[in-house]
N, C-alpha and C positions, 0 to 999 in steps of 0.2 A: 402628357399623354392624353388627357381629356379632350383637348382641342383637335388633336390628330384623329382620335376616335370619332369625333363629331364630323370632321371632313370626310373620313372614309365611310362612315355610316350614311351620311347624306348622299354621297355619290353612289353607294351600293343601293340605297333606296330608289334613287332615280333610275339606276340601271335595271333593278328588278321590276320597277313599274313599266319600263320600256320592254322588258322581257315578257311581262304580262300582256302588254299591247301586242307584242309579236305573237304570243300564244293565242290571243283573242282573234287575231287576223288569220292564223293557221286554222283555228277552230271554225271560223266563219267561211273561209274560202276553200279549205281542203276537208276538214272534219276528222272524225274518228274512223279511218279506213286504210286501205292499202297505201295510198299516196302519202298519208300522214306517217305511216310506219316507215316507208322508204326514206322519207326526209330525215327522220331521226336515226335510222340505221346507217345512213350514209356517213355519219360522223364517227362511227365506231372505229374503223381502221385508222383514219387520221388521228383520232384521239389516242389510239394505242401507240402510234408513232411518237406522239408527245410523251407518253409514259416511258418509252425506251430511253429517253434522255432525261427522265425525271422532270419533264417540262412543268408539271404542276407544282414542283418544288424548287424551281430554279431560283426564285427570289429567296427562299428559305436557305438554300445552299450557298448562295453568293454573299448574302448579307454578313454572316460571321467572318468571312474572308476579308471583305472590305472594312468591316468594323475594326478588325485587329490593326490594320494599317492606320486608319483614321484616328484611333485612340492614341497612337504614338505620334500623331501629327505628320505622318508620312503620306502625303497626298500623291506624290509621284509613284510610290509603291502601290497605292490603291489603283492608279491608272494602269500600271503594268499588270496588276492582277486582273483587272477588268478586261484589258486587251487580250491577254492570253486565253482567258476563259471564253470570251466572246468569239474570238477567232476559231477556237476548237469546236464550240457548240454549233456555230453557223455552218461550218464545213460538214459536220456530222448530220445536221438536220436536212441540209440540201441533198446530201448523198442518200440518206435514208428515204427522203421523199421520192427521189427518182426510182429507187428500188421498189418501193411500194406501189408507185404508179404503174410500173411495168408488171408487177405481180398482183395487181388488184383482182383479176379474175379468179385465180385459185384461192386467194385470201378470202374473198367474199363467199366462195363455195365452202370454205372451212368454217367461217364464222356464222354464216346464215344458210345452212343446207336446205332450209324450208322456205327460202325467200320466194315471195309471190312473183317477182319479176327480176330474175337474176341479172340479165343483161343491163337493165336500166339501173339496178343498184350498183353495178360495176361502174357505169358511166357517172352516176352521181358521186360515188366515192372518189373517182379521179378528179371530178370537178372541184371538190372541196379540199383535196389534199394540200394544195399550195398554201392554204390559210395557216397551216401549222408552222411554216417557216416564219411568218410574221408574228404568230403568237409566241413562239419560243424566243425569237430575237427580242420581242417586246418585254418578255418576262425578265430578261437580263437587264434591259434598260430601266425597267421599273425598280429592280433591286437596287440599282445605283441611287435612284431618287429616294427610295425608302431609307437607305443607309444615311443619307444626308437629311433625313426627316422632312422630305418634300413629298406631299401627298396629293396635291391638286391635279397635276398633269396625269399621273397614273390613274386617278379617279375617272378621267375622261375615257380611258380605253374601253371598258365594257359599255359605256354609254354610246360611243360612236359605233362599236361593233353591233349592238342591237339596232341602232338606227339604220345601219347598212342592211341588215336582214329584212327589216320592215320595208325599207325602200325597194329592195329587190322583189319582195312579194307584191307590193303595190304596182310596180312597173310591169311585172309579168301579167297581173290582172288587167291592167289598162291596155296591154298589147293583145289581149284576147281571153286568156284563161290563166288563172293562178296555178303555178306548178311548183313542185319541189325545186326544180332547176333555178327558178327566179329567186327563191329565198336563199339558195346556196351561193349563187353569184353575189348576192348581197353580203353574205358572210365573208367571202374572200375579200371583197372590196373594203368592208368595214374593218377587217383585221389589218389590212395593209395601211389604212389611214390611222385608225385609232390605236392599234397595238404596236405599230412600228413607227410610222412617220412622226406622230405626235410625241412618242416616247423618246425618239432620237433627239428631238428638240429639247424635251425636258431634261434629259441626261446631260446635254451640252451645257445647260444653264447652271449645272452644279460644278462646272469646271472639269468634268470628266472628258478625257480625250483618248483616242486610240494612239498609242505611243509605241516606239520600238521596244521590244522585250529582249534583252541580252540573254544569251544562252545561260541556263542555270537559274534564271530568275522568273521562270514561268510558274503560274499558280494552277496549271491544269492538273498536276498530280494531287495537290491539296483539294481541288474541286472534286476530282474523281473519288478520293477517299471519303469525302462527305456525301457525294451523290450516289455512290455505289449501293448503299443500303436502300435508297429510294428507287433506284433502277431495278434491282432484283426483287424487291418486295413491294407489294401494292396493297393498300388497305381498303377496307369496305367504304371508307369515307370518299376515296377517289373512284372506286369501281362501281359504286352503287348505281350511278346513271347508266353505266355500260350493262350492268345486270338487267336493268329495265329493258334495254334494247334487245338483249340477247334472249332472255327468258320470255319476252313478249311475243316471240315467234309462234308460241304454241297456240295462239288464238288471234284471229284477225281483229285488229283494233286495240289489242291489249297494250302494245307498246305506246300507242297514242294516249290511251286513257291514263296509264300509269305516268306518262310524261306530263300530261296536263296537271295531274294532281301534284306531282313532285315539284313542278315549276312554281305552283302557288306556295307550297311548303317552303321552298328555298328563298322566298322573299324575306320572312323573318330570320331564317338561318343566315342569309347573307348580310342583312342590315344589322343584326345583333352579333351572332357568333363569328362570322368571317370578318366583319369590320373590326370587332374587338381584337381578334387575333392579329390581323394585319397591322393595326395601330400599335398594339403592345409589343410586337416582335422586335422592331429596331431598338426599343428601350431595353428589352430583355437581353438582346445581343450585346449591347454596350455594357450592361451590368456584368454579364458573363465574361466579356473581354477584359474587364478590369479586375476580375476575380472576386467580385462582391456577391458571394453566394447567399448571404443573409438578405441583402437587398433584393436579389433575384427571387428568392423564395417568397418574401413578403409581397413583392409586386405581382408575382404569379397568383398568389392567394387572393389578393384583393380583386384582380382582374377576373379570376374564376368565379368568385362569389357574386360580384356585380353582374357578370354575364349570365350565370344560371338563374339569377333572380329575374332579370328582364326576360330571359328565354322562357321561363315557366309562365310568366304572365302572357307572353305572346302565344304560347301553345294554347292557353285557355281561350284567348281571343279567336284563334284560328278554328278551334273546335266549335265555338259558338257561331261563327260567321261562315262556316264552310258552305252551307246550302245557298244562302243569298249571294255569296261571292261567286260561286260557280255559275249561278244563274246570270248575274250581272256581267260577268267577264266572258263567258264562253257560249251561253245558249243562244246563238245566233246562226242564221244560215244553215249550213250543213250539220251543225251540232244539235242533236235532238234532246228532248226531255229525258229519254232513257239514258243517253250518254251523260247528261248532267247528274242523274242519280248515282250512276256508277262512279263518276269522278268525285262526287261529294263523299261517298263512302270511303274511297281511297284516301282522300285528303284528310278526313277525320282520323284515320289511322296514322298517316304520316306525321300529323301534328304532334303526336306523342313523342317523337324523336327530337324535337327542338332543344330541350335541355341537354340531351346527350351531345348534340352537335356543339353546343356552347362549351361544355367541358372539354371536348376533343380539341377545339380550335385553340384554346388557351394552354392546356396541359402539354399537348404535343410540341408547341413552340417553346415551352420551358426546356425540353430536352434538346430541341434543335439549337437553341441559343447556346447550350453547353456543348454542342457538337457531339451529342450522344444520339446520333441518328438511328442506331440500331434498335434502341428501346421501343419507340413508337412503331417502327417498321415491323419488327418481329411480332409485336402484339397485333398490329393491323393485318399483317399477312395471315396470322393464325385465324383472325376473325373472318378473313375472306375465304379461307379453306373451309371453315365451319359453315359459312353462309350458303355455299352452293347446295349442300344437301338440305339445309333448312329451307331454302327457297323451294326446292323440288317437293319436299314433304308437305309444306304448308300449301303449295298450289294444289296438290292432290286432295287436300282436306277442305280448303276454303276458296279455291279458284283464284281469280286475279287478285282478290283481296289478300290472299295468302302471301303474295309477293310483297305487298306493303307491310304486312305484319312481320315478315322475316326481316325486312330492312330495319324496322324499329327495334326488334329484339337484338339483332347483331350490332347495330350502332350503339345501343345502350350497353351491351356487354363490353364493347370496345372502350367506351368512356369509363366504365367502372374499372376495367383492367389498367387503364392509364392512370386513374386516380390512385390505385394501389401502388403502381410503380413510382408515382410521384411521391407517395408517402415514404417509400424506402429512401428516396433521395433528399427530401426536404423535411421529413419528420411527420409523425402521425398527428401532432396537434393541428397542423395545417389541414390535413385530410379531414379531421373532425370538424373544423370550422367550415370547410366547404360543404361537407355532407349535411351539417345542420342547416346551412343556408339553403341547400337544395331541397331538403325535406320541408322546411318552412315555406319556401316559395311554392312547392307542389301542393301543399295544403291550402294555401291562399288561392292557387289556381283552381283547385278542385271545387272550392266553395264558389268561386266566380262562375264556373261552368254550371253548377247546380242552380245558381240564381238566374243566370242569363239565358240558358238554353230554353227553358219554358217560355220566356218572353219572346224569343225569336220564333219558336214554333207557333205561338199564338198569333203573331203578326203574319207569319208565313201562311197559316191556314192549311187546309187539305187540298185546295184546288190548284190550278195553274198560277204560278207566281208571276205577277206583272213586274215591269221594270220598277215602278214606284214602290210596289210592295217589297221587292228585294232591297231597294235602297232604304226604305223605312226599317226593315228587319235588320239590315247591317248597322245603321246608325244607332237604333235603340238597343239592339243586342250588344253592340260594341261598347257603348257607354255604360250599360249595366255590368258587363264583365269587368271593365276597367275600374268602376267604382267598387265592385265587390272585391277585386284583387287588392286595391289600395287600402280599403278599410280593414280587411283581414290582416294584411301585412303590418298596418299601423298597430292593430290590437296585439299582434304577436311581437311588436317592437323590433321589427326587422331592421338591423343597422344599415342594410343596403339601401333601404328607402331614403334614409338621411344622406348617405354618401352620394347617391345618384342625383338627388335634388339639391345637393350642396348645402344642406342644413345640418350636416354632421360635424 
């Protein structure tokens, strides 16, 4: 599992870095304004289409089905299961895409009644809708590869997708003026190549084929039973980005500012939390398929402890480096110093959610591996219902920063609720171990921030930060935070430090 995690983490890191390059390009060429808001809002209805088919969970849903067949050595049965589900989902996604393309005008009116340019947002939404067909099909093809413990080709999907968006933006700029349309065309082409074409090739290399499915041997019913909870319930972990787009309507540029900060925060979330979850899930699913509950609980516990340890350290690093990172990555062209200060404040708030993301990614997959989809879904849906008034109240109190605070509060509550639910399933001793690991890591992270933040502020100074000043602040502050976190963890005898470094 360690090598799989390394492959996934490396690919996610590269993908997130490309995502930052994309955001830097957006900041420079478009900025924090109406066009920036329209670009992000254009993804809302297509993403909702993805949610209708539990698109974000397609790999999670399909892996247990395929694992059951492969554990019995029934490769032909796995092919029949894949074929039946793939055929059903593709017909559904194409049909729903056509419906939403036709209905884009009233749907935009419903979702964005305060849109600054309604007609253009409708056009942008229709432009990017076809990308969902490639994203959904690709999720199924990646699930096949994950089940066979193949991680390299799936790792290319987000990389190619981000390269497509960057290329689209650059081409539109070279043709005259950078526009949201150019970036969105890049998203469609990137999804077609990275998420579909490459994944088709990758799935074929596992021996998976589309085969005839005799009547009565379809796995669509089994898929729907597993996917239904994920279709009807949506968690704050999935909808957080949509809330940014929707609530951001209240103030011009708010959607862009929140998105810029969230994008930076999702780098460590992706590299640590999501990579750990993706890498661990096939192993958890195989343990669940063979009925090894003890092994499943132990594997989940170790993955959770190691993940929250690294996540807490990353949160400390992001808090310390927020200001120089925003300056280095975003403050160019149309992105002003005032924009940088706002995004910095938002990023420092978002960073507090990273350990919660780590817990969520591991613990939710424990339940998915056991086919207990309803547990995380009900908890997550309850969190979403609570999140809406929390977002509204905190905005009225703290403005745009209130949105970020609400995300941290609700995400943390979701993670704690999952931890309690996991305790009822795997025993409270496991919960105590993970809780102790989390508290120990947070203590080390807090000390690291107290040591490093004054160093960054001293390098940063009170005046306009130059590029070299920002780079110096990032390097010195990052090394100070890392040293502080590792020394305190060593003094606290954190077992995760030995496990991760391979010295345990």
